[in-house]
C-alpha positions as a printed NumPy array, in Angstrom:
array([[162.412,  50.056, 157.708],
       [163.902,  48.882, 154.395],
       [163.467,  51.293, 151.426],
       [161.676,  48.871, 149.059],
       [158.943,  48.318, 151.67 ],
       [158.351,  52.066, 152.098],
       [158.103,  52.533, 148.34 ],
       [155.555,  49.774, 148.189],
       [153.462,  51.479, 150.879],
       [153.481,  54.781, 148.982],
       [152.413,  53.072, 145.776],
       [149.647,  51.299, 147.631],
       [148.408,  54.622, 149.094],
       [148.431,  56.253, 145.65 ],
       [146.535,  53.318, 144.215],
       [143.905,  53.507, 146.952],
       [143.561,  57.249, 146.348],
       [142.977,  56.728, 142.63 ],
       [140.392,  54.049, 143.347],
       [138.594,  56.39 , 145.729],
       [138.556,  59.146, 143.1  ],
       [137.223,  56.811, 140.431],
       [134.498,  55.505, 142.759],
       [133.504,  58.994, 143.912],
       [133.291,  60.574, 140.432],
       [130.05 ,  58.847, 139.214],
       [128.277,  59.632, 142.491],
       [129.152,  63.318, 142.152],
       [127.889,  63.442, 138.565],
       [124.725,  61.667, 139.582],
       [124.283,  64.083, 142.45 ],
       [124.792,  67.087, 140.181],
       [122.316,  65.976, 137.499],
       [119.141,  66.865, 139.443],
       [120.58 ,  70.259, 140.278],
       [121.118,  70.933, 136.59 ],
       [117.622,  69.793, 135.558],
       [115.509,  71.612, 138.118],
       [115.906,  75.112, 136.65 ],
       [115.143,  73.747, 133.177],
       [111.96 ,  72.059, 134.365],
       [110.909,  75.192, 136.263],
       [111.535,  77.341, 133.225],
       [109.471,  75.019, 131.056],
       [106.575,  75.075, 133.503],
       [106.628,  78.87 , 133.726],
       [106.667,  79.199, 129.949],
       [103.758,  76.79 , 129.65 ],
       [101.733,  78.632, 132.331],
       [102.044,  82.157, 130.888],
       [ 99.651,  81.637, 127.961],
       [ 97.089,  80.176, 130.392],
       [ 97.263,  83.285, 132.587],
       [ 96.933,  85.599, 129.584],
       [ 94.031,  83.561, 128.202],
       [ 92.169,  83.748, 131.515],
       [ 92.794,  87.477, 131.743],
       [ 91.51 ,  88.022, 128.226],
       [ 88.424,  85.929, 128.952],
       [ 87.683,  87.958, 132.08 ],
       [ 88.168,  91.203, 130.136],
       [ 85.823,  90.006, 127.384],
       [ 83.148,  89.122, 129.947],
       [ 83.518,  92.526, 131.628],
       [ 83.25 ,  94.286, 128.253],
       [ 80.115,  92.293, 127.393],
       [ 78.508,  93.261, 130.709],
       [ 79.472,  96.907, 130.157],
       [ 77.914,  96.876, 126.672],
       [ 74.701,  95.371, 128.04 ],
       [ 74.556,  97.956, 130.832],
       [ 75.162, 100.806, 128.355],
       [ 72.441,  99.441, 126.064],
       [ 70.004,  99.292, 128.993],
       [ 70.841, 102.88 , 129.961],
       [ 70.257, 104.07 , 126.386],
       [ 66.895, 102.288, 126.323],
       [ 65.866, 103.938, 129.606],
       [ 66.965, 107.336, 128.276],
       [ 64.921, 106.818, 125.099],
       [ 61.869, 105.927, 127.164],
       [ 62.423, 108.973, 129.391],
       [ 62.725, 111.289, 126.385],
       [ 59.565, 109.809, 124.876],
       [ 57.577, 110.469, 128.046],
       [ 59.034, 113.975, 128.48 ],
       [ 58.155, 115.056, 124.948],
       [ 54.639, 113.654, 124.934],
       [ 51.448, 115.737, 125.125],
       [ 51.302, 117.812, 128.286],
       [ 47.56 , 118.306, 128.658],
       [ 47.189, 115.269, 131.   ],
       [ 49.802, 116.842, 133.284],
       [ 47.895, 120.126, 133.204],
       [ 44.706, 118.32 , 134.191],
       [ 46.477, 116.513, 137.044],
       [ 47.693, 119.89 , 138.321],
       [ 44.005, 120.85 , 138.82 ],
       [ 44.002, 123.777, 136.416],
       [ 40.225, 124.005, 136.102],
       [ 38.385, 126.285, 133.708],
       [ 37.816, 129.011, 136.309],
       [ 41.547, 129.414, 136.914],
       [ 42.744, 128.864, 133.325],
       [ 42.413, 132.519, 132.362],
       [ 44.411, 133.622, 135.394],
       [ 47.15 , 131.142, 134.517],
       [ 47.284, 132.351, 130.915],
       [ 47.622, 135.934, 132.13 ],
       [ 50.543, 134.851, 134.301],
       [ 52.258, 133.224, 131.31 ],
       [ 51.941, 136.409, 129.265],
       [ 53.093, 138.571, 132.185],
       [ 56.264, 136.558, 132.759],
       [ 56.986, 136.525, 129.019],
       [ 56.612, 140.3  , 128.702],
       [ 58.994, 140.836, 131.605],
       [ 61.764, 139.401, 129.379],
       [ 61.233, 141.957, 126.563],
       [ 64.436, 143.83 , 125.795],
       [ 66.835, 140.974, 126.618],
       [ 69.29 , 140.048, 123.84 ],
       [ 69.024, 136.956, 121.673],
       [ 71.834, 134.428, 122.171],
       [ 71.597, 131.003, 120.525],
       [ 71.321, 128.25 , 123.136],
       [ 70.798, 130.699, 126.027],
       [ 68.132, 130.342, 128.72 ],
       [ 69.463, 132.796, 131.303],
       [ 66.716, 134.978, 132.857],
       [ 67.799, 138.577, 133.128],
       [ 70.628, 138.049, 130.628],
       [ 69.7  , 136.404, 127.293],
       [ 67.45 , 133.833, 125.577],
       [ 66.911, 132.018, 122.335],
       [ 63.332, 131.26 , 121.242],
       [ 62.936, 127.85 , 122.892],
       [ 64.951, 128.926, 125.937],
       [ 62.473, 131.761, 126.537],
       [ 59.457, 129.439, 126.247],
       [ 61.043, 126.825, 128.51 ],
       [ 61.906, 129.422, 131.156],
       [ 58.437, 131.022, 131.196],
       [ 56.664, 127.664, 131.462],
       [ 59.081, 126.301, 134.1  ],
       [ 58.358, 129.401, 136.221],
       [ 54.776, 128.098, 136.238],
       [ 55.982, 124.539, 137.043],
       [ 55.344, 123.182, 133.544],
       [ 58.389, 121.29 , 132.259],
       [ 59.064, 121.405, 128.502],
       [ 61.748, 119.908, 126.231],
       [ 64.613, 122.208, 125.27 ],
       [ 64.304, 122.628, 121.479],
       [ 61.564, 124.374, 119.482],
       [ 60.924, 121.26 , 117.389],
       [ 60.329, 119.138, 120.515],
       [ 58.194, 121.791, 122.214],
       [ 55.965, 121.95 , 119.125],
       [ 54.834, 118.344, 119.73 ],
       [ 53.571, 118.956, 123.285],
       [ 50.101, 120.065, 124.343],
       [ 46.982, 120.297, 122.171],
       [ 46.805, 121.416, 118.547],
       [ 44.782, 124.597, 118.022],
       [ 45.564, 125.344, 114.373],
       [ 46.024, 128.627, 112.485],
       [ 42.676, 130.279, 113.292],
       [ 43.357, 133.474, 115.252],
       [ 39.872, 133.424, 116.805],
       [ 40.622, 130.1  , 118.497],
       [ 43.909, 131.238, 120.033],
       [ 44.176, 132.322, 123.655],
       [ 46.948, 134.123, 125.546],
       [ 49.597, 131.66 , 126.719],
       [ 49.316, 129.402, 123.667],
       [ 52.572, 128.496, 121.927],
       [ 52.997, 129.604, 118.295],
       [ 55.139, 127.47 , 115.99 ],
       [ 57.073, 128.481, 112.871],
       [ 59.172, 126.478, 110.455],
       [ 59.599, 124.829, 107.07 ],
       [ 57.814, 121.623, 106.145],
       [ 57.196, 119.564, 109.272],
       [ 60.251, 120.818, 111.151],
       [ 59.78 , 123.661, 113.638],
       [ 62.632, 126.141, 113.85 ],
       [ 61.016, 128.952, 115.887],
       [ 58.531, 129.103, 118.755],
       [ 56.775, 131.959, 120.595],
       [ 54.134, 132.762, 123.211],
       [ 50.828, 134.264, 122.086],
       [ 50.061, 137.365, 124.157],
       [ 46.604, 138.152, 122.774],
       [ 45.13 , 140.688, 120.323],
       [ 47.072, 139.201, 117.423],
       [ 50.484, 139.648, 119.109],
       [ 53.133, 137.297, 120.426],
       [ 56.294, 137.509, 122.558],
       [ 59.405, 135.761, 121.273],
       [ 63.195, 135.82 , 121.209],
       [ 63.463, 136.927, 117.593],
       [ 67.081, 136.824, 116.356],
       [ 70.535, 138.27 , 117.092],
       [ 70.425, 142.049, 117.108],
       [ 66.689, 142.124, 117.884],
       [ 66.316, 140.077, 121.062],
       [ 63.063, 139.462, 122.939],
       [ 60.243, 141.519, 121.428],
       [ 56.46 , 141.537, 120.996],
       [ 55.39 , 141.255, 117.359],
       [ 52.213, 141.143, 115.25 ],
       [ 51.149, 137.696, 114.054],
       [ 50.532, 137.059, 110.366],
       [ 48.505, 133.859, 110.244],
       [ 48.855, 133.714, 106.431],
       [ 52.644, 133.529, 106.531],
       [ 53.96 , 130.263, 105.116],
       [ 56.31 , 129.82 , 108.079],
       [ 53.463, 129.916, 110.602],
       [ 52.45 , 126.333, 111.447],
       [ 49.782, 126.893, 114.079],
       [ 49.251, 127.183, 117.822],
       [ 49.745, 124.649, 120.621],
       [ 47.799, 124.895, 123.893],
       [ 49.284, 123.785, 127.193],
       [ 46.584, 125.164, 129.505],
       [ 43.486, 123.063, 128.797],
       [ 39.944, 124.095, 129.715],
       [ 36.408, 122.879, 129.089],
       [ 36.188, 124.25 , 125.532],
       [ 39.515, 122.81 , 124.403],
       [ 39.381, 119.776, 122.134],
       [ 41.588, 117.181, 123.826],
       [ 43.32 , 115.67 , 120.838],
       [ 46.935, 114.701, 120.448],
       [ 49.357, 117.409, 119.387],
       [ 50.008, 117.497, 115.647],
       [ 51.494, 120.063, 113.307],
       [ 49.126, 121.927, 111.028],
       [ 49.867, 120.972, 107.37 ]])
């Protein structure tokens, strides 16, 4: 084969190769463009969706918090109603327990007997541990609970239960509660044991003792009766001025 013809064939092959490269290059770029855009579009969508997810989560949290606040408010209201009922006058409960006049004296004697059994125990503020220690309201609560009469825990609350008897010693009966305090707030409570005496958890260093009652003392606010009978005036409990 002559040399000029072979050279011409090589040039023709090179030319065809260049043409093929030029034709193939746009197709490759076009094919690569979608691959380069997809991650960008995905990233944009994910960025746009994140605030929506956070907003929904916050909305759900706000709704849950609102429901929790409503439930807590309802519980507080029920607790207030329960406290109101528990600290109300107890003489209807006594009547429902069928404590008739004939058995009232026996019940009062039982109250005094249980109270006197605690004499000698030490005074500890906040204590209501039989056989160990009491404070004034803890002693009263324990003695009355032994007889299945439920009372509030503090002296001030216990003073607003039952029936007001007043400061007249002749009207008092064993088992009545005696109240002491300043103004209209009761700070001490005791159990009348009869014959002008009362059992109470006095103070630290003294403990549970039986003392003489001075009805003229300014701190004495009157008696409260929990065991009603036929000669008891059934009026709401109030503090004696």
